[in-house]
C-alpha positions in Angstrom: -74.3 -62.7 33.7 -75.3 -65.9 35.4 -73.9 -64.6 38.7 -75.9 -61.4 38.4 -79.1 -63.5 37.7 -78.4 -65.5 40.8 -77.1 -62.8 43.2 -78.5 -59.7 41.6 -76.6 -56.4 41.8 -74.9 -57.6 45.0 -72.6 -59.7 42.8 -71.4 -56.6 41.0 -71.1 -54.5 44.1 -69.2 -57.2 45.9 -66.8 -57.7 43.0 -66.6 -54.3 41.4 -62.9 -53.9 41.7 -62.2 -57.1 39.8 -64.8 -56.6 37.0 -64.0 -55.0 33.7 -66.0 -52.0 32.7 -67.1 -53.8 29.5 -68.7 -56.6 31.6 -70.5 -54.1 33.8 -71.8 -52.4 30.7 -73.0 -55.7 29.3 -74.8 -56.6 32.4 -76.4 -53.1 32.5 -77.8 -53.8 29.0 -79.2 -57.2 29.9 -80.2 -56.9 33.6 -83.4 -55.4 34.8 -82.3 -53.0 37.6 -84.4 -50.6 39.6 -83.6 -46.9 39.9 -82.3 -47.5 43.4 -80.0 -50.2 42.1 -78.7 -47.9 39.4 -77.9 -45.3 42.0 -76.0 -47.9 44.1 -74.1 -49.0 41.1 -73.2 -45.4 40.2 -71.8 -44.9 43.7 -69.7 -48.1 43.4 -68.5 -47.0 40.0 -67.3 -43.6 41.3 -65.4 -45.4 44.1 -63.9 -47.8 41.6 -62.8 -45.0 39.4 -61.3 -43.1 42.3 -59.3 -46.1 43.5 -58.0 -46.6 39.9 -56.9 -43.0 39.7 -55.1 -43.4 43.1 -53.4 -46.5 41.8 -52.3 -44.7 38.6 -50.9 -41.9 40.7 -48.9 -44.5 42.6 -47.7 -46.2 39.4 -46.7 -42.8 38.0 -44.7 -42.0 41.2 -42.9 -45.4 41.0 -42.2 -44.8 37.3 -40.8 -41.3 38.1 -38.5 -42.9 40.7 -37.3 -45.5 38.2 -36.6 -42.8 35.7 -34.6 -40.8 38.3 -32.7 -43.9 39.4 -31.8 -44.8 35.8 -29.7 -41.7 35.6 -27.7 -42.6 38.7 -26.9 -46.2 37.6 
């Protein structure tokens, strides 16, 4: 919260991929953001979610490969 007070929304936007959703939610409840800032955050959250989905797809592909290889060993 201190970083957000010092750097504003820029801190969240710059670090969105390393922040937990719970922390972002907490900041939303405590910080005074403008409508424009909420829109920026929404865009960043959509991007974060998409990157996580892509990573989960990659993880699923690797797990599928592991499962296939287990049968051959």
